[in-house]
C-alpha positions, 0 to 999 in steps of 0.5 A: 500500500502506498502512503496515500492508500494508508492515509485514505484508509485512516480516514475511512477507518475513522468513519467506522471507528471514531474516537468515543469516550476513552476509546481511541479512533481506528487511526489513533491506534494505527490500524492503517499501518501494521494492523491492516497488513496483518489482517490482509496476511491472514485474509488475502481475499480482502485485498481486492475489496480494500482496493475498491474501498480505497477509491471511495470518498467515504464509506457511504455508498460503498457496495455492501460487500465492499463495506463489509470487507472494509469493516472486517479489515478495520475491526480486525486490525483495531482489536489486535492492538494491545492498547485496545485490548487493555481498554476493553479488558479482553486479551483473547481466549485463554486456556485455564486449567481446573486442577480439581473439582473444588476449583469449579463453582458448585452453583455453576455445576448444580443444574448439571448434577441435578439433571443427571446423566444424559447422553446418546448411546453410540449406535455402534454399541447398540 
């Protein structure tokens, strides 16, 4: 992407994710820089719709498929930024081991225990 493309993307991205309260705008966290490159590296199918979007003056009037692709690119890049993850308090799914049954909230499991065992028999065992 050229510097002009990145400037256009920053402008379009801010139309999708403007600054709001404590949350920075898309361009403030640099989605038009490294973020978009990362998204496009895992979603090369979005390169062509992005090219089309970059020819637009604003997001209004974009073809719905192009608008959806631009939204995916911008949102994907935005939520990859550590500052954004910190502000929303979410850093992705993490594996959490349960060492013993005592580590599990009993109230959470009570409906399952009260329900009793339910399952479908494996047809190969019938």
